C-alpha positions, 0 to 999 in steps of 0.5 A, a space after each residue: 393542984 389535984 382538985 383544981 384539975 378535976 374541978 376543971 374537967 367537972 365543969 368542962 363535963 358539965 358544960 358540954 352535957 348541957 350544950 349536948 342537951 340542948 343540941 338533941 335533946 334530953 332523950 339522948 342526953 340521957 342515953 349517952 349518960 348511961 352509956 357513960 355509966 357503963 364506961 370507964 368505971 361509971 360512977 362508982 365503979 373502978 376505973 379500968 385503965 387496961 381497957 381505956 387505954 387498950 387502944 394502944 395495942 398493935 392488932 391489925 383491922 381489916 385486910 390489905 389492899 394493893 394500890 388501885 384497888 380502891 379509888 384514889 379520891 377516897 379519904 378516912 377521916 379517924 377523929 376522936 368523940 366529938 362536941 359542941 365547939 371543938 376548934 379542933 374538929 371545926 378544922 378537920 371538918 372544915 378540910 373535909 368539906 373543902 376537899 369534897 369540893 376539890 373531888 375527894 370521896 371524905 368519910 369520917 370515922 369516930 374512934 373512942 370512947 363515948 361513941 355517938 349513939 348512931 352514924 345519923 346521930 354523928 351525921 346531924 352533929 357534924 351538920 349542926 355544930 360544924 359543917 355539912 358533909 357528904 361522905 359516909 360516917 363510921 363508928 369504929 376503926 372495925 366498921 371503917 371501909 378501906 381507903 387509899 388515905 387514912 388520916 390520923 387527926 390526934 394522938 389516940 386517933 393515930 393508934 386505930 390509923 396505925 392498926 387499920 390495914 385497909 388502906 394505902 397510905 396513912 397520913 397525920 393531920 397535926 394540929 399541936 404537939 400533943 405530948 406537951 398537953 400532958 405531964 410527962 408520963 404515960 400519955 406523954 409518951 404515948 403521944 410522942 410515939 405516934 410521930 414515930 408511926 411512920 405517917 406523912 405529917 400534915 402540919 398546921 404551920 410550920 413550927 410543927 413542920 419543922 419540929 416533927 421533921 428535925 426531932 422525929 424524921 417525919 415527911 411532913 408538908 405544912 398549911 396555914 391558917 385563915 378566918 371565916 370571912 362571913 363572921 369576922 370583920 370590924 364591927 361598930 364601937 359602942 363605947 369607944 370612950 371605954 378602953 378594953 382588953 380581951 383576954 383568951 381565958 382558957 383555966 383547963 388549957 394549960 397551954 393557954 397560960 390563963 395564970 400568967 394572963 391573969 398576973 399581967 392583967 392585973 399589973 396592966 390594971 395597977 398601971 391604968 386603973 381605968 381599963 376594963 378586962 374582958 374575958 371569953 372562952 371560959 366562965 371565969 365566975 368562980 375566980 376572984 378578979 380584983 379589977 374591972 371586967 366583964 365575964 362573957 363566957 363562952 360564946 357562939 362563933 355568930 357573937 365573937 366578932 362584935 365583941 372583939 371590935 369592942 376591944 382596944 387589944 388582945 392578949 393572946 398566950 400559948 406556949 403550944 401551937 397557935 390557935 385560929 384566934 390571933 387571925 381572927 381578932 386581927 380581922 376585926 381590927 383588934 391588936 394582938 400581944 403574945 408571947 414570943 417564942 417559935 410557936 408563935 413566930 410562924 405567923 405572927 411577927 413584929 409587923 402584925 403583932 406585939 411580941 413579948 418574953 413571956 414575963 409579967 412585966 414584958 407582957 404588961 409593958 406591951 399591953 400597955 404601950 398599944 394601950 397608950 400609944 395610938 400610932 402603934 395601936 394603928 400600925 399593928 392593926 394595919 399590920 394584922 389587917 394585911 396578914 389576915 387578908 393575905 390568907 384563904 382557906 380555899 388556898 390552905 385546902 387546895 394545898 392539902 389536896 396537892 399533898 394527898 394527889 402526890 402521895 403516890 408519885 416520886 414528886 416530893 411533897 413539900 
């Protein structure tokens, strides 16, 4: 199990390095490699646990400020280092861009290692990989300018925000319950503790809103999900005679249940031998797959809609908060099968998805039912279209903007 985890980590880092080099050039990749070698033990040095987790200490940074001393529209978004294709950062920068259009001055503060080589490079990466932003870029919490609101965006960035004194309000942009990313231990405890820092929680969906409020007493408000309408829509079917199942395969991301999905798909293939499985999200060529399949690997955003539209059903498993994938699939007309759980049912229901208890047999039954009963597939397709059409990123961004504007008042934030 330890070897498997390290193997996944090595593959992930190799892919990140290749993307980084292709986007920034060999020189920038070499400079980053030198930075990494000088970091937490390098290749041959000893791992520096104390230095690596030094950020958890509550050592104040900056001078306290009084309300009114900085413009109320100033926001520091404090983010961990980002790489090409990071879904969490995509959503953060999406909201920052929308809030800029709403009149907010959104700055980005990158904390943790490895740091970008310069603020200019970070701006270029954000523009090329995510969205163009107007605000200033800061490397390290010590360099950040005072702001009316400072927002943590991950458990480790929350420790930096706790230390930052030059702000009136501290918020927490919570996209998932991050303690679940770890086995019980130090990182689990550190991640969980951030929900006790007293920050105002702005959560992705109501499952997180209720969980953080009920279990930690956090003040919380939720935004919903949507999809990029210029990217996701039904595309022409090229081989309608071939039945296909899309599976979001992320072996190193345990909360996406790759192992369970493999057993479900194997059972479906045993019952319906003519079905082909389409894997995307990760290169699974190093895994033995005993049934007909296509290994699409990691695709660009522009390629996804065409792939989804070629599939008759999608198996999307999630044991923490949902990703944006179910809505994007629905927008392409692909029926969704998922596991029934509070973390999925805040968005998915029996009208827009086929939900089943998380057993191999129940999920296989659900997938086979969608494949073999045209009326069920059509019902889910129409329910998915209706759910997706009712969402809008601009509306969700305005919700977040309203939450931030009400922080100064006694008006209840809901």
